[in-house]
RODREN-60352 format. One record per residue (C-alpha): x, y, z; residue in one letter. Coordinates in Angstrom, 3 decimals, m for minus. Example, Ala and Ser with C-alpha at 12.3 -4.5 7.8 and 13.67 -1.06 7.14 Angstrom:
// RODREN-60352
atom px=12.300	py=m4.500	pz=7.800	residu=a
atom px=13.670	py=m1.060	pz=7.140	residu=s
END
This chain:
// RODREN-60352
atom px=43.443	py=m225.341	pz=4.192	residu=m
atom px=45.400	py=m223.946	pz=1.188	residu=p
atom px=43.678	py=m221.266	pz=m0.869	residu=a
atom px=42.230	py=m222.617	pz=m4.091	residu=a
atom px=43.501	py=m221.353	pz=m7.381	residu=e
atom px=41.482	py=m218.736	pz=m9.209	residu=v
atom px=38.609	py=m220.440	pz=m11.011	residu=h
atom px=37.592	py=m217.558	pz=m13.299	residu=l
atom px=39.790	py=m214.921	pz=m14.969	residu=f
atom px=38.603	py=m212.151	pz=m17.287	residu=r
atom px=40.668	py=m209.329	pz=m18.783	residu=q
atom px=38.542	py=m206.318	pz=m19.786	residu=l
atom px=39.680	py=m203.311	pz=m21.828	residu=f
atom px=38.822	py=m199.614	pz=m21.897	residu=d
atom px=39.869	py=m198.171	pz=m25.254	residu=a
atom px=39.679	py=m194.519	pz=m24.201	residu=a
atom px=42.399	py=m194.907	pz=m21.565	residu=s
atom px=44.042	py=m198.125	pz=m22.854	residu=s
atom px=43.316	py=m199.586	pz=m19.420	residu=s
atom px=42.862	py=m203.195	pz=m18.346	residu=y
atom px=40.418	py=m204.300	pz=m15.668	residu=t
atom px=40.558	py=m207.826	pz=m14.240	residu=y
atom px=37.767	py=m209.951	pz=m12.800	residu=l
atom px=38.710	py=m212.999	pz=m10.711	residu=l
atom px=36.496	py=m215.507	pz=m8.920	residu=a
atom px=36.816	py=m218.701	pz=m6.903	residu=d
atom px=34.693	py=m221.817	pz=m7.613	residu=p
atom px=31.873	py=m220.558	pz=m5.363	residu=s
atom px=31.532	py=m217.281	pz=m7.285	residu=g
atom px=33.214	py=m215.015	pz=m4.727	residu=a
atom px=35.006	py=m212.380	pz=m6.808	residu=a
atom px=37.307	py=m209.377	pz=m6.879	residu=v
atom px=37.614	py=m206.672	pz=m9.532	residu=l
atom px=41.003	py=m205.025	pz=m10.089	residu=i
atom px=41.564	py=m201.544	pz=m11.587	residu=d
atom px=38.016	py=m200.718	pz=m12.629	residu=s
atom px=37.179	py=m197.772	pz=m14.915	residu=v
atom px=34.337	py=m195.375	pz=m14.102	residu=y
atom px=32.924	py=m195.278	pz=m17.643	residu=e
atom px=32.895	py=m199.089	pz=m17.814	residu=q
atom px=30.932	py=m199.597	pz=m14.609	residu=h
atom px=27.742	py=m200.774	pz=m16.309	residu=l
atom px=29.674	py=m203.258	pz=m18.443	residu=r
atom px=31.557	py=m204.686	pz=m15.464	residu=d
atom px=28.466	py=m204.838	pz=m13.276	residu=r
atom px=26.526	py=m206.644	pz=m16.007	residu=a
atom px=29.263	py=m209.264	pz=m16.384	residu=l
atom px=29.352	py=m209.873	pz=m12.637	residu=i
atom px=25.574	py=m210.281	pz=m12.558	residu=e
atom px=25.369	py=m212.469	pz=m15.661	residu=e
atom px=28.053	py=m214.819	pz=m14.310	residu=l
atom px=26.254	py=m215.025	pz=m10.957	residu=g
atom px=29.241	py=m213.731	pz=m8.983	residu=l
atom px=29.356	py=m212.168	pz=m5.536	residu=h
atom px=31.795	py=m209.257	pz=m5.528	residu=l
atom px=33.817	py=m209.204	pz=m2.318	residu=v
atom px=36.094	py=m206.271	pz=m3.149	residu=a
atom px=37.104	py=m203.844	pz=m5.856	residu=v
atom px=40.851	py=m203.213	pz=m5.761	residu=l
atom px=43.065	py=m200.498	pz=m7.191	residu=d
atom px=46.744	py=m201.177	pz=m7.784	residu=t
atom px=47.396	py=m197.448	pz=m7.350	residu=h
atom px=45.848	py=m193.984	pz=m7.584	residu=c
atom px=45.480	py=m193.667	pz=m11.345	residu=h
atom px=46.277	py=m190.424	pz=m13.171	residu=a
atom px=44.753	py=m191.213	pz=m16.571	residu=d
atom px=41.268	py=m192.456	pz=m15.734	residu=h
atom px=38.769	py=m192.371	pz=m12.890	residu=v
atom px=38.289	py=m195.568	pz=m10.931	residu=t
atom px=34.867	py=m197.225	pz=m10.804	residu=g
atom px=35.408	py=m198.377	pz=m7.206	residu=a
atom px=32.822	py=m196.124	pz=m5.550	residu=w
atom px=30.187	py=m196.977	pz=m8.150	residu=l
atom px=30.761	py=m200.683	pz=m7.660	residu=m
atom px=30.435	py=m200.407	pz=m3.896	residu=r
atom px=27.153	py=m198.508	pz=m4.346	residu=q
atom px=25.891	py=m201.259	pz=m6.641	residu=a
atom px=27.093	py=m204.363	pz=m4.808	residu=t
atom px=28.086	py=m203.421	pz=m1.268	residu=g
atom px=31.644	py=m204.654	pz=m1.844	residu=c
atom px=34.669	py=m203.231	pz=m0.054	residu=r
atom px=37.167	py=m200.862	pz=m1.672	residu=i
atom px=40.781	py=m202.004	pz=m1.393	residu=g
atom px=43.471	py=m199.314	pz=m1.643	residu=v
atom px=47.075	py=m198.848	pz=m0.629	residu=s
atom px=47.807	py=m197.358	pz=2.777	residu=d
atom px=50.860	py=m195.704	pz=1.246	residu=g
atom px=49.143	py=m192.435	pz=0.313	residu=y
atom px=49.098	py=m189.358	pz=2.517	residu=a
atom px=46.441	py=m188.184	pz=3.031	residu=p
atom px=44.646	py=m191.555	pz=2.788	residu=p
atom px=42.310	py=m192.242	pz=m0.127	residu=i
atom px=38.728	py=m191.464	pz=0.902	residu=e
atom px=36.275	py=m194.328	pz=0.847	residu=g
atom px=38.859	py=m197.069	pz=1.027	residu=g
atom px=37.661	py=m199.429	pz=3.758	residu=d
atom px=40.188	py=m202.153	pz=2.996	residu=l
atom px=43.580	py=m200.512	pz=3.475	residu=r
atom px=46.346	py=m202.721	pz=2.195	residu=l
atom px=50.054	py=m202.949	pz=2.996	residu=a
atom px=52.899	py=m205.232	pz=2.037	residu=h
atom px=52.288	py=m208.784	pz=3.270	residu=g
atom px=48.498	py=m208.491	pz=3.518	residu=d
atom px=46.112	py=m210.913	pz=1.832	residu=c
atom px=42.801	py=m210.285	pz=0.095	residu=v
atom px=40.567	py=m213.320	pz=0.465	residu=e
atom px=37.577	py=m214.056	pz=m1.758	residu=f
atom px=35.964	py=m217.348	pz=m0.934	residu=g
atom px=38.647	py=m220.024	pz=m1.016	residu=t
atom px=41.001	py=m217.939	pz=m3.174	residu=a
atom px=43.330	py=m215.179	pz=m2.128	residu=r
atom px=45.669	py=m212.531	pz=m3.446	residu=l
atom px=48.865	py=m211.659	pz=m1.635	residu=s
atom px=49.776	py=m207.982	pz=m1.519	residu=v
atom px=53.235	py=m206.776	pz=m2.469	residu=r
atom px=54.132	py=m203.108	pz=m2.070	residu=a
atom px=55.747	py=m201.930	pz=m5.313	residu=t
atom px=56.095	py=m198.131	pz=m4.957	residu=p
atom px=58.044	py=m195.970	pz=m7.360	residu=g
atom px=55.549	py=m195.108	pz=m10.080	residu=h
atom px=53.565	py=m193.552	pz=m7.223	residu=t
atom px=54.088	py=m193.725	pz=m3.483	residu=a
atom px=51.288	py=m196.269	pz=m3.027	residu=g
atom px=51.568	py=m198.814	pz=m5.832	residu=c
atom px=50.623	py=m202.422	pz=m5.070	residu=l
atom px=51.045	py=m205.704	pz=m6.933	residu=t
atom px=48.502	py=m208.463	pz=m6.297	residu=f
atom px=49.685	py=m212.072	pz=m6.713	residu=v
atom px=47.481	py=m215.178	pz=m6.812	residu=t
atom px=48.121	py=m217.909	pz=m4.238	residu=a
atom px=49.718	py=m220.186	pz=m6.833	residu=d
atom px=51.890	py=m217.348	pz=m8.198	residu=a
atom px=50.350	py=m217.898	pz=m11.634	residu=a
atom px=49.185	py=m214.292	pz=m12.059	residu=l
atom px=50.593	py=m210.944	pz=m10.901	residu=a
atom px=48.569	py=m207.753	pz=m11.293	residu=f
atom px=51.299	py=m205.149	pz=m11.457	residu=t
atom px=49.352	py=m201.959	pz=m12.148	residu=g
atom px=51.715	py=m199.456	pz=m13.747	residu=d
atom px=54.822	py=m200.565	pz=m11.868	residu=a
atom px=55.593	py=m203.153	pz=m14.534	residu=r
atom px=54.144	py=m202.842	pz=m17.999	residu=l
atom px=54.665	py=m205.123	pz=m20.988	residu=i
atom px=58.147	py=m204.209	pz=m22.254	residu=r
atom px=58.041	py=m201.067	pz=m20.147	residu=g
atom px=57.583	py=m199.635	pz=m16.657	residu=t
atom px=55.666	py=m196.814	pz=m15.037	residu=g
atom px=56.899	py=m193.245	pz=m15.114	residu=r
atom px=58.131	py=m191.625	pz=m11.914	residu=c
atom px=57.617	py=m187.892	pz=m12.350	residu=d
atom px=54.493	py=m187.245	pz=m10.225	residu=f
atom px=52.608	py=m188.565	pz=m7.154	residu=q
atom px=55.827	py=m188.971	pz=m5.151	residu=q
atom px=57.320	py=m191.174	pz=m7.848	residu=g
atom px=60.909	py=m192.327	pz=m7.424	residu=d
atom px=62.861	py=m194.264	pz=m10.047	residu=a
atom px=65.232	py=m195.776	pz=m7.480	residu=h
atom px=62.277	py=m197.144	pz=m5.470	residu=r
atom px=60.641	py=m198.474	pz=m8.622	residu=l
atom px=63.830	py=m200.316	pz=m9.601	residu=y
atom px=63.921	py=m202.031	pz=m6.229	residu=r
atom px=60.192	py=m202.783	pz=m6.333	residu=s
atom px=60.449	py=m204.508	pz=m9.692	residu=i
atom px=63.666	py=m206.411	pz=m9.066	residu=t
atom px=62.818	py=m207.484	pz=m5.510	residu=e
atom px=59.031	py=m207.965	pz=m5.594	residu=q
atom px=58.094	py=m208.763	pz=m9.202	residu=i
atom px=61.226	py=m210.366	pz=m10.637	residu=f
atom px=61.380	py=m212.614	pz=m7.557	residu=s
atom px=58.221	py=m214.380	pz=m8.787	residu=l
atom px=58.510	py=m217.539	pz=m10.918	residu=p
atom px=59.428	py=m216.999	pz=m14.572	residu=d
atom px=56.105	py=m218.583	pz=m15.556	residu=s
atom px=54.040	py=m216.055	pz=m13.586	residu=c
atom px=51.923	py=m214.025	pz=m15.993	residu=l
atom px=52.276	py=m210.256	pz=m15.735	residu=v
atom px=48.891	py=m208.498	pz=m15.938	residu=c
atom px=49.441	py=m204.737	pz=m16.361	residu=p
atom px=46.980	py=m201.899	pz=m15.826	residu=a
atom px=47.673	py=m200.456	pz=m19.290	residu=h
atom px=49.023	py=m201.223	pz=m22.707	residu=d
atom px=49.112	py=m198.815	pz=m25.630	residu=y
atom px=50.138	py=m201.260	pz=m28.362	residu=a
atom px=47.485	py=m203.975	pz=m28.173	residu=g
atom px=49.531	py=m206.365	pz=m26.033	residu=r
atom px=47.618	py=m208.227	pz=m23.334	residu=t
atom px=49.839	py=m210.377	pz=m21.122	residu=l
atom px=53.504	py=m211.110	pz=m20.567	residu=s
atom px=55.467	py=m213.172	pz=m18.051	residu=s
atom px=58.060	py=m212.505	pz=m15.391	residu=v
atom px=60.711	py=m214.504	pz=m17.257	residu=g
atom px=59.960	py=m212.765	pz=m20.529	residu=e
atom px=60.196	py=m209.310	pz=m18.956	residu=e
atom px=63.323	py=m210.203	pz=m17.004	residu=r
atom px=65.031	py=m211.029	pz=m20.304	residu=r
atom px=63.535	py=m208.563	pz=m22.759	residu=h
atom px=62.210	py=m205.478	pz=m20.967	residu=n
atom px=64.172	py=m202.608	pz=m22.548	residu=p
atom px=64.299	py=m200.526	pz=m19.364	residu=r
atom px=65.007	py=m203.083	pz=m16.672	residu=i
atom px=65.593	py=m206.441	pz=m18.357	residu=g
atom px=68.751	py=m208.191	pz=m19.455	residu=g
atom px=71.881	py=m206.809	pz=m17.805	residu=q
atom px=70.380	py=m203.412	pz=m16.895	residu=a
atom px=71.373	py=m202.188	pz=m13.438	residu=d
atom px=69.858	py=m199.464	pz=m11.252	residu=e
atom px=71.942	py=m196.753	pz=m12.896	residu=r
atom px=70.717	py=m197.810	pz=m16.346	residu=d
atom px=67.098	py=m197.930	pz=m15.239	residu=f
atom px=67.075	py=m194.606	pz=m13.386	residu=v
atom px=68.838	py=m192.852	pz=m16.246	residu=g
atom px=66.270	py=m194.173	pz=m18.695	residu=s
atom px=63.160	py=m193.374	pz=m16.639	residu=v
atom px=64.305	py=m189.914	pz=m15.535	residu=e
atom px=64.786	py=m188.904	pz=m19.161	residu=n
atom px=61.454	py=m190.022	pz=m20.604	residu=l
atom px=60.160	py=m186.418	pz=m20.809	residu=h
atom px=56.557	py=m187.536	pz=m21.273	residu=l
atom px=53.631	py=m185.116	pz=m21.305	residu=p
atom px=51.307	py=m185.463	pz=m18.330	residu=h
atom px=48.252	py=m187.686	pz=m18.851	residu=p
atom px=45.396	py=m185.754	pz=m20.460	residu=k
atom px=42.951	py=m186.627	pz=m17.675	residu=q
atom px=45.278	py=m186.008	pz=m14.723	residu=i
atom px=43.473	py=m182.864	pz=m13.501	residu=a
atom px=40.192	py=m184.783	pz=m13.365	residu=v
atom px=41.411	py=m188.263	pz=m12.495	residu=a
atom px=43.619	py=m187.561	pz=m9.479	residu=l
atom px=41.075	py=m185.595	pz=m7.400	residu=p
atom px=38.363	py=m188.117	pz=m8.238	residu=a
atom px=40.563	py=m191.113	pz=m7.421	residu=n
atom px=41.489	py=m189.620	pz=m4.056	residu=l
atom px=37.724	py=m190.039	pz=m3.393	residu=r
atom px=37.690	py=m193.639	pz=m4.742	residu=s
atom px=35.914	py=m192.322	pz=m7.841	residu=g
atom px=32.952	py=m190.762	pz=m6.038	residu=r
atom px=31.547	py=m187.988	pz=m8.277	residu=p
atom px=31.208	py=m184.500	pz=m6.730	residu=p
atom px=27.406	py=m184.739	pz=m6.693	residu=d
atom px=27.413	py=m188.230	pz=m5.210	residu=g
atom px=25.033	py=m189.477	pz=m7.892	residu=q
atom px=25.325	py=m192.765	pz=m9.774	residu=c
atom px=24.888	py=m192.558	pz=m13.562	residu=p
atom px=21.939	py=m194.483	pz=m14.976	residu=r
atom px=21.388	py=m195.891	pz=m18.478	residu=p
atom px=18.005	py=m194.122	pz=m18.695	residu=a
atom px=16.033	py=m191.512	pz=m16.783	residu=d
atom px=12.591	py=m192.894	pz=m17.653	residu=w
atom px=12.730	py=m196.401	pz=m16.194	residu=g
atom px=14.929	py=m199.158	pz=m14.666	residu=p
atom px=16.850	py=m199.882	pz=m17.853	residu=v
atom px=19.953	py=m202.038	pz=m17.512	residu=r
atom px=22.851	py=m202.499	pz=m19.895	residu=r
atom px=23.885	py=m206.095	pz=m20.514	residu=t
atom px=27.506	py=m207.207	pz=m20.933	residu=y
atom px=26.723	py=m207.415	pz=m24.673	residu=a
atom px=25.792	py=m203.724	pz=m24.557	residu=g
atom px=22.048	py=m204.209	pz=m24.988	residu=v
atom px=19.738	py=m201.796	pz=m23.157	residu=l
atom px=16.884	py=m203.852	pz=m21.750	residu=e
atom px=14.014	py=m203.572	pz=m19.312	residu=i
atom px=12.017	py=m206.135	pz=m17.376	residu=e
atom px=8.520	py=m207.080	pz=m18.576	residu=p
atom px=6.887	py=m206.669	pz=m15.142	residu=g
atom px=7.799	py=m202.985	pz=m15.014	residu=w
atom px=6.673	py=m202.475	pz=m18.615	residu=v
atom px=3.278	py=m204.037	pz=m17.876	residu=a
atom px=2.764	py=m201.642	pz=m14.967	residu=e
atom px=3.624	py=m198.590	pz=m17.093	residu=h
atom px=2.094	py=m199.418	pz=m20.481	residu=l
atom px=0.204	py=m196.123	pz=m20.679	residu=a
atom px=3.464	py=m194.166	pz=m20.498	residu=a
atom px=5.308	py=m196.275	pz=m23.103	residu=l
atom px=5.195	py=m196.979	pz=m26.822	residu=h
atom px=5.516	py=m200.688	pz=m27.625	residu=i
atom px=7.130	py=m201.573	pz=m30.955	residu=l
atom px=6.587	py=m205.170	pz=m32.103	residu=d
atom px=9.194	py=m206.123	pz=m34.734	residu=v
atom px=8.040	py=m209.682	pz=m35.491	residu=r
atom px=7.197	py=m210.696	pz=m39.039	residu=q
atom px=3.567	py=m210.464	pz=m40.147	residu=a
atom px=3.282	py=m214.247	pz=m40.521	residu=e
atom px=4.447	py=m214.703	pz=m36.911	residu=e
atom px=1.559	py=m212.617	pz=m35.633	residu=l
atom px=m1.069	py=m214.877	pz=m37.179	residu=s
atom px=m2.609	py=m216.899	pz=m34.390	residu=g
atom px=m0.348	py=m215.393	pz=m31.728	residu=s
atom px=m0.814	py=m212.664	pz=m29.152	residu=s
atom px=0.641	py=m209.191	pz=m28.781	residu=r
atom px=0.952	py=m206.493	pz=m26.149	residu=i
atom px=m2.091	py=m204.190	pz=m26.139	residu=p
atom px=m1.520	py=m201.029	pz=m28.178	residu=g
atom px=1.703	py=m202.292	pz=m29.770	residu=a
atom px=2.765	py=m200.852	pz=m33.114	residu=q
atom px=3.856	py=m203.491	pz=m35.635	residu=s
atom px=6.851	py=m202.830	pz=m37.895	residu=i
atom px=8.877	py=m205.916	pz=m38.942	residu=p
atom px=12.573	py=m205.574	pz=m38.177	residu=l
atom px=13.508	py=m205.785	pz=m41.870	residu=g
atom px=11.371	py=m202.714	pz=m42.585	residu=e
atom px=12.345	py=m200.650	pz=m39.559	residu=l
atom px=15.173	py=m198.651	pz=m41.120	residu=t
atom px=12.926	py=m197.446	pz=m43.931	residu=a
atom px=9.961	py=m196.810	pz=m41.632	residu=r
atom px=11.703	py=m195.470	pz=m38.536	residu=v
atom px=9.970	py=m192.097	pz=m38.957	residu=a
atom px=6.688	py=m193.864	pz=m38.139	residu=e
atom px=7.854	py=m194.604	pz=m34.604	residu=v
atom px=6.613	py=m191.845	pz=m32.253	residu=p
atom px=9.140	py=m189.989	pz=m30.121	residu=t
atom px=6.819	py=m188.569	pz=m27.465	residu=e
atom px=7.111	py=m191.628	pz=m25.190	residu=r
atom px=9.926	py=m194.076	pz=m24.467	residu=p
atom px=9.947	py=m196.973	pz=m26.920	residu=v
atom px=10.135	py=m200.604	pz=m25.797	residu=v
atom px=10.899	py=m203.020	pz=m28.645	residu=a
atom px=9.633	py=m206.593	pz=m28.509	residu=v
atom px=9.912	py=m209.764	pz=m30.589	residu=c
atom px=9.574	py=m213.506	pz=m29.981	residu=h
atom px=12.474	py=m213.977	pz=m27.537	residu=a
atom px=14.205	py=m210.591	pz=m27.305	residu=g
atom px=16.999	py=m211.071	pz=m29.832	residu=m
atom px=15.674	py=m209.266	pz=m32.904	residu=r
atom px=14.187	py=m206.507	pz=m30.774	residu=s
atom px=17.656	py=m205.868	pz=m29.361	residu=a
atom px=18.767	py=m205.119	pz=m32.914	residu=q
atom px=15.711	py=m202.894	pz=m33.294	residu=a
atom px=16.871	py=m200.841	pz=m30.301	residu=v
atom px=20.279	py=m200.375	pz=m31.944	residu=a
atom px=18.580	py=m199.172	pz=m35.145	residu=l
atom px=16.341	py=m196.801	pz=m33.196	residu=l
atom px=19.262	py=m195.297	pz=m31.312	residu=r
atom px=21.187	py=m194.843	pz=m34.555	residu=a
atom px=18.175	py=m192.952	pz=m35.894	residu=a
atom px=18.116	py=m190.613	pz=m32.886	residu=g
atom px=15.680	py=m192.357	pz=m30.515	residu=h
atom px=17.562	py=m191.958	pz=m27.243	residu=t
atom px=14.717	py=m193.205	pz=m25.018	residu=r
atom px=14.338	py=m196.858	pz=m25.984	residu=c
atom px=15.031	py=m200.310	pz=m24.606	residu=a
atom px=14.603	py=m203.976	pz=m25.405	residu=n
atom px=11.932	py=m206.048	pz=m23.659	residu=l
atom px=13.878	py=m208.701	pz=m21.752	residu=h
atom px=12.752	py=m212.185	pz=m22.742	residu=g
atom px=10.414	py=m211.007	pz=m25.485	residu=g
atom px=6.866	py=m212.316	pz=m25.815	residu=m
atom px=7.951	py=m215.719	pz=m24.491	residu=l
atom px=8.708	py=m214.303	pz=m21.044	residu=l
atom px=5.787	py=m211.867	pz=m21.229	residu=w
atom px=3.318	py=m214.721	pz=m21.715	residu=q
atom px=5.086	py=m216.955	pz=m19.202	residu=e
atom px=4.500	py=m214.251	pz=m16.592	residu=l
atom px=0.832	py=m213.982	pz=m17.559	residu=g
atom px=1.060	py=m210.282	pz=m18.469	residu=l
atom px=m1.686	py=m208.507	pz=m20.466	residu=p
atom px=m1.963	py=m209.508	pz=m24.117	residu=s
atom px=m4.554	py=m209.697	pz=m26.845	residu=r
atom px=m4.868	py=m211.589	pz=m30.139	residu=p
atom px=m2.664	py=m210.180	pz=m32.857	residu=a
END
């Protein structure tokens, strides 16, 4: 049975490293994540959870030198496999899905074919969807550019052959999805790059390309001393600990960036928390509230933020959890680092039958 086309495609961006991460899924929700970033783990994990996806693998197009991969963190969180090139010596630690030219990565009914495209580093890979509609080229092929070749066993001659034989052999309509862009560009196409890429497009031959790349004289990436050792461990931190949004409770960060916590846990730990109810006074009439909650309407919070105690973590609540999310942002801006939004607000609290009293 032919592999189905990718049903879901998301391009995610990390501004600090100008890196792109890609999330793909088949119709059943089986998914892969390509070129994750350590600092964006909570964002990526939240998106996967909110979309109801099952992550099969996290893939790296190569061993990055400018940011740390989030592969190890994602495996800790989801149990997925870590896909890496087998072209590195010694092998990358933690990679349990070692990939070579001609391999396939299957996720549900979809698949990615693996093309070895070394030259930027010795182990660069390009992943191509079954319908050749998308190619994830890492740093081998950028938008109107290519990867550099001056470290990690880079070789401009190999990169020329990788691009011309493995990437430019794809259909002109195939979209090129790079690992980085420093000018705000998002996607290109094989045909576009074949014609207009200033290093390897048009009538450029191998001599032209090698002469250009070997004379770039670029400074080394700022994070190379940190990124390379970490990425040789698949991003596992030296202490083997996963970062958490909060040290006082099971706070999660949503894809929208909201720090929230589940009402069941809050109900079990009320004595250790400060509840801040930000509903309007007229809403409280005839309604219920969480025992011991402090009432400050959201519109008054900025002026009255000094009234909110700092001794205990603060959980903000409103009718459905939308306004209280804004309250958490205001609290954090005012210096309250231990705070979170009550997921679902009073609606979910009451639906679960948790303790309340008349307002």
